[in-house]
C-alpha positions in Angstrom: -19.5 122.6 259.5 -20.1 125.1 256.6 -17.6 125.4 253.8 -17.2 129.2 253.8 -15.3 131.7 251.7 -14.7 135.4 252.3 -14.8 137.6 249.2 -13.6 141.2 248.9 -14.6 143.4 245.9 -12.2 146.4 245.7 -14.2 149.4 244.2 -12.5 152.7 243.5 -12.1 155.5 241.0 -9.6 154.3 238.5 -7.0 156.9 237.5 -7.0 157.2 233.7 -4.0 155.3 232.2 -1.9 155.8 235.4 -0.8 152.4 236.6 1.4 153.5 239.5 -1.4 155.6 241.0 -3.9 152.7 240.7 -1.5 150.3 242.3 -1.2 152.8 245.3 -5.0 153.2 245.5 -5.5 149.5 245.7 -2.9 149.0 248.4 -4.4 151.9 250.4 -7.9 150.3 250.3 -6.6 146.9 251.3 -4.5 148.4 254.0 -7.7 149.8 255.6 -9.6 146.6 254.9 -7.1 143.8 255.1 -8.3 140.5 253.7 -8.1 137.3 255.7 -5.8 134.5 254.8 -7.5 132.2 252.2 -10.0 134.8 251.2 -10.5 136.3 247.6 -9.7 139.8 246.6 -11.2 140.9 243.3 -10.5 144.1 241.3 -12.4 145.9 238.5 -11.8 145.4 234.8 -8.5 146.9 233.7 -8.0 148.3 237.2 -4.5 149.6 236.5 -5.3 151.6 233.4 -9.0 152.1 233.1 -11.0 150.9 230.1 -8.6 152.3 227.5 -8.6 151.5 223.8 -4.9 152.3 223.6 -4.3 148.6 224.2 -0.9 148.4 222.3 0.6 151.2 224.5 -0.4 149.5 227.8 0.0 145.8 226.7 2.2 143.8 229.0 4.2 140.7 228.4 2.6 138.2 230.8 5.9 136.8 232.2 7.4 140.3 232.6 4.3 142.1 233.6 4.4 144.7 236.4 0.6 144.3 237.0 1.1 140.5 237.4 3.9 141.1 239.9 1.7 143.6 241.7 -1.2 141.1 241.9 1.2 138.3 242.9 2.6 140.5 245.7 -0.8 141.1 247.2 -1.6 137.4 247.1 1.6 136.5 248.9 1.5 139.3 251.4 -2.1 138.6 252.5 -2.0 134.8 251.7 -5.2 135.1 249.8 -6.5 134.5 246.2 -6.5 137.5 243.9 -8.4 138.1 240.7 -7.3 141.1 238.6 -7.6 142.2 234.9 -4.9 143.6 232.6 -4.0 144.0 229.0 -1.8 141.2 227.8 0.4 141.3 224.7 -0.4 138.6 222.2 2.2 136.5 220.3 0.2 137.4 217.1 -2.3 140.1 216.5 -4.0 142.5 219.0 -3.6 142.3 222.8 -6.3 140.7 224.9 -8.4 142.2 227.7 -7.6 139.4 230.2 -8.4 138.4 233.8 -6.1 136.3 235.9 -6.8 134.3 239.1 -3.9 133.9 241.4 -3.3 131.5 244.3 -2.1 132.6 247.7 1.4 131.7 246.6 1.2 134.2 243.8 0.9 131.7 241.0 -1.5 132.0 238.1 -4.3 129.5 238.5 -6.4 130.6 235.5 -6.6 133.1 232.7 -9.7 134.3 230.9 -9.6 136.4 227.7 -12.7 138.5 227.3 -15.0 136.9 224.7 -17.6 139.6 224.1 -16.0 142.9 223.0 -18.2 146.0 223.2 -19.0 147.4 219.8 -20.1 150.8 221.2 -16.5 151.4 222.3 -14.9 149.8 219.3 -13.3 147.3 221.7 -12.9 144.8 218.9 -10.6 147.2 217.0 -8.2 147.4 220.0 -8.4 143.9 221.4 -8.4 140.3 220.2 -11.5 138.3 221.1 -11.1 135.4 223.6 -12.4 132.0 222.6 -12.9 129.9 225.7 -14.1 129.9 229.2 -12.0 128.9 232.2 -12.5 127.6 235.7 -10.4 127.1 238.8 -10.8 125.5 242.2 -11.0 127.1 245.7 -11.7 124.8 248.7 -12.8 122.0 246.4 -15.4 124.1 244.5 -15.2 125.5 240.9 -15.2 129.2 240.2 -15.0 131.1 236.9 -14.4 134.7 235.7 -16.2 136.8 233.1 -15.7 140.4 232.1 -18.2 143.3 231.9 -20.1 143.1 228.5 -20.1 139.3 228.9 -23.0 139.9 231.4 -25.4 140.5 228.5 -25.0 137.0 227.1 -26.8 134.2 229.1 -25.5 131.6 226.8 -22.0 132.1 228.2 -23.2 131.7 231.8 -25.1 128.6 230.9 -21.8 127.0 229.7 -20.4 127.7 233.2 -23.6 126.3 234.9 -22.9 123.0 233.0 -19.4 123.0 234.5 -21.1 123.2 237.9 -19.4 126.4 239.1 -20.3 127.6 242.5 -19.5 131.2 241.7 -18.6 133.6 238.9 -16.5 136.6 239.4 -17.6 139.5 237.1 -15.1 142.2 236.6 -16.5 145.4 235.1 -16.3 149.1 234.1 -20.1 149.4 233.8 -21.2 153.0 233.0 -23.9 154.9 235.0 -26.0 155.5 231.9 -26.8 151.8 231.8 -26.7 151.1 235.5 -30.2 149.8 235.7 -29.1 147.0 233.4 -26.3 146.1 235.8 -28.7 145.7 238.7 -31.2 143.6 236.7 -28.8 141.4 234.8 -26.4 140.5 237.6 -29.4 139.3 239.7 -30.9 137.5 236.8 -27.7 135.6 236.0 -27.4 134.5 239.6 -31.0 133.2 239.6 -30.8 131.5 236.2 -27.6 129.6 237.0 -28.2 129.1 240.7 -24.7 130.3 241.7 -23.1 133.2 243.4 -22.2 136.3 241.4 -19.3 138.4 242.7 -19.6 141.6 240.6 -17.0 144.3 241.0 -17.4 147.7 239.3 -15.6 151.0 239.5 -16.5 154.5 240.6 -15.6 158.0 239.4 -15.1 159.1 235.8 -13.0 158.4 232.8 -12.8 160.6 229.7 -16.0 159.0 228.3 -18.2 157.8 231.1 -19.3 158.3 234.7 -19.6 155.2 237.0 -21.9 154.5 239.9 -20.0 151.5 241.3 -22.5 149.2 243.2 -20.2 146.3 243.3 -22.4 143.5 244.7 -22.4 139.9 246.0 -25.4 138.0 245.0 -26.5 134.5 246.2 -28.1 131.7 244.0 -31.6 133.0 244.9 -30.8 136.4 243.5 -30.6 138.1 246.9 -28.0 140.9 247.2 -25.9 140.0 250.2 -23.6 143.0 250.2 -23.2 146.1 247.9 -21.9 149.7 247.9 -21.9 152.7 245.6 -19.0 154.3 247.4 -15.2 153.7 247.0 -14.0 151.0 249.4 -14.2 147.2 249.8 -17.4 145.2 249.5 -17.0 142.0 251.6 -19.0 139.0 252.6 -18.5 135.4 253.8 -20.6 133.0 251.8 -21.3 129.3 252.1 -19.9 127.8 248.9 -21.7 124.5 249.4 -25.0 126.5 249.0 -25.2 126.5 245.2 -25.0 122.7 244.9 -27.6 122.3 247.7 -29.9 124.7 245.8 -29.5 122.8 242.5 -30.5 119.6 244.3 -33.4 121.2 246.2 -34.8 123.1 243.1 -33.6 121.1 240.0 -34.9 123.6 237.4 -32.3 122.7 234.9 -33.7 119.2 234.5 -36.8 120.7 233.0 -35.0 122.1 230.0 -36.6 120.6 226.9 -33.4 120.2 224.8 -35.0 117.9 222.3 -37.7 120.4 221.5 -35.3 123.4 221.4 -33.2 121.6 218.7 -36.0 120.2 216.7 -38.2 123.2 216.2 -37.7 126.8 215.1 -38.3 129.4 217.8 -41.7 130.4 216.4 -44.3 129.1 214.0 -43.9 130.3 210.4 -46.9 132.4 209.3 
């Protein structure tokens, strides 16, 4: 019997810096597309505010966070796992652009603080950089979370490969002007790391960019199993034993020449 998991990517036009409206939008979409018990609901990067650089204004204390209460309420109501992103106030320094994974009981399973901060948007001036990856279990398999700009750094994905994750949830506000990169890199990361990629983007506009959506679920072979450019919920049931089976069937990683990589420079000196 297959070990399956149903995943739902909630894609919508995020109302700029309007948390209450965004909460309502998410509830409306889930009301039309109710997730099954034990499934996973995943929301875009900073779904309640948009990709704002006014981090101090919208930062929330984690244990008194209205966004965390909202996510926890969804998890408990539908008895599903929920992954969502918010701005978390730090005890020292700038806030973090953080993603949380919640259990069906509404408890926090994992927290990931975004490591790669986008210099084009001066994100590093508004947010504190994260410094570690994280992983959590669903149905006995490991999963992890990354955020938007992290997609451009294969080294980070390789760390997660070495943890033997079955899937990576990528939460994004990826702009239309670089949409071709979104399509290429999401499939490349799935192929390179022989795991599922669950990539959730937004639609619409903010004061700076237009967004084409195309949230997508990609299998370890790089095949797009489900995607959409329209507001709504992108859903698919996947076999979460498949990545481990693929790694055994096609053990590409064992061919890495680590000794040579470390010993020699990347090119011959002229």
